[in-house]
N, C-alpha and C positions, 0 to 999 in steps of 0.2 A: 504493500499498501504507498504509494506516494502521498506527500502532503504539499503542497504548491504555496507555501508560503514561509518565512524567515525567521530561524529561530529566534533572531533580535529584537521579533515581534512578540512571537507565541513559542515559548521556550520548551522543549519536547520534556516529555515527562519521564521520568528516568526509570518506569515500571513498562515501558513499551517496548515488545522482544523487540529482536533485529530487525527484520524483514517490513517494518512501516518506520521510512524514511522519510525526514523534514528534510526537502530539497532546494528551498530560497522558492522566491518567486520565480513565474515563467512569465517574462517579459517577450513581448512582442513589438517590436520597436517600430515605427514608420521608415520610409525609405529616407533614409540622409540628405536627399535631394531633395524632396519637400519644403516646398518655399509659402509662407502665409500668401494670404490677397493681399491686396498693397490699402485696402480700408483698414485690417486689420492693422498689417504691419505700419503704417502712420499713425494708429489709435495706438500703437506697444509706445513707440516713439514720440509722441505728441504729448506727453506728461509723466509725470511720477508712476511708476510700475502698477498696474490695477491688478484688482485681487480678483480670482476666480470663482465662479458662481458658477454651479450645474448640478441637476438633479439626477440623470444619466436617462435611465432606461423605466423612472418611476415615472408611472402615471395619476395623476392626480383629476379629481373633480372639483377640485379649488384652485386648479389653473390661476385664475383672473386672479385672486383673493393672493396667492401666493406670490405671483410675478409683482399684487403692488404693495404686499412688504418688501420684498426685495429692493425696490426701488426706493420705499422709504429709508430703510436704511443706508443704501448708498447715501443716500440724503445727509443720514443722522454723522454716518460715521465722515464723512467727507473724503471716503474712499473712491476713487475710480476703480470699475468693475467691466470686465468682458464676463459676460452672461450665456452661456451655452443654452437652447431651445432645450434639447433632451425630447423626449418623448411627454415628460412632464408636461409639455405644454409652457413655456416660462417666453412667453415673449410681446414684448415692451411693443406696443404701437407706435411710442413717440418716444424713445428711449430720450434722453438729457443727453446731454454734450459729456458727460464725463463716463457713461455707457456706454460699450458697444456688443453688439450681439451677432451671434456665429450660433449655425447650426449644430457645427462641431470641427475642434481643431484637437490636432494628435496629442496627447497629454503632453509625452516623453518632448515634444516641442514646448508646450506653453508655459508647463507648470515651473521650470526651473527659471521664468524669465517672470514669474509674480513671488508677491510675499507671504500667499496665504491661498489655501485651498476652501473653498464652502463645497461641499458635496453632501452625497447619500449615504454613504457609508459602505457603499458596493466593494465588494474585496478588490478588484481590480484598480478600481479610482482610488481605495486606501492607500494598498499597493505603490501604485505612480506618485504619488504625494508626498510618500515618506521616504522613495528613493529621490524625487527630488529634493527632500532636505525642506521641505515649506510647512508650517505647523496646517494644521486640517481644524477647521469648522464640520464637525459630522450632524449631519439635519436625519438620523434615521427615518426608514417608514417601516420596516416588514425585517423579521426575522435574523439573519446574522449582523443587521448593517448596527442593530445596536449595542454588539459585541464589537461590533472593531471601534463601534464611538467609544465605548468606556476604555477599550484597551489601551487606545490610540492616548486618552486624559489619561489614562496612568503613567504611561510612558512620559509623560511630562512634553509631549509631541505637538500636544492641539489644545483646545476649549474645551472644558465641560459641554457633551453633548447637547443639543437643543433637536427634539424629537419635530419633527416636520407636524404634528397634531397640533402642540404648542408652541408652533415657530409666531412669533410678532418680532416688530422691527425693534424694537429695545434689547430683547433678547436676544435675537441675532445683532444686533449692532455690538451688544457687551461682550459676547465670543469672537467676531473679526477683531473689535478693540484687544483682545485679550493678545489673539491670533498672532496680530501683526507688531506690536509693540511690547509685549511683555519678552525682557531678554532672556531670560530662562529657558521659555519655549521655542525661541527663536536657537538655541542651544542647543537643545535636546533633539531639534528635526534636524539639523543639521548633522550633530553626533550621530544620531540613526541611519539619515540618508548614506554617512559617508560607508555604514558598517555594510546594509543592503548593494549599494552598487561594489563590493567587493564580492559577492554573493554570485552565481550564475546558475542558477535553477534548472534552467533547462540541459544544460551540460549534465547537471548530475543526475538528471533522470535520464538522459540520455544511457549516460556511464553502465544506472545501474540497471536500465530495461539489459542493455547489449549482454553486460557481464552473466545477467538471470538464464542469457537468451540461450 
């Protein structure tokens, strides 16, 4: 059994048998020749680094309400933001100048360029944020997302999770302020990112499979 997460995030229990292997994360990076659309590149270069906000594949019937909360939060915090629409339907119709809306951007390109990532806590997005060495604000919706939110917070690499059903501009704003401005959170995130960047979960998994073949 191969577990595709990092032991630096979830330590391997000592009582697991030898045929249960924690490989490290399995990253599938984008093509290194990928270039951002001109509008995104211009926005990224047009001011302070923006916070990333996106809830991935999480569908919600509260899309309009959550979009309003996100935009209000951006105004409260004074942050610039890249908002990813995702399946959750975050689609500001007339975003302010300090918000840029994208349908999707490779995480391995964008996350190293932002001060913090606000997301739903999916395993893949959580891993990408951690590898980038960026603090996370996790707004979980279902199942394992609550676990990842607690784990990132316990590791000091992000704010306390803000469940989407309890989302408000005040709570989200305070979490973003912690992620962006808390020096201890920034240091913990960088340290964890360095450790994860040294791992190669795909190679470990492939070698194990070949050895067992």
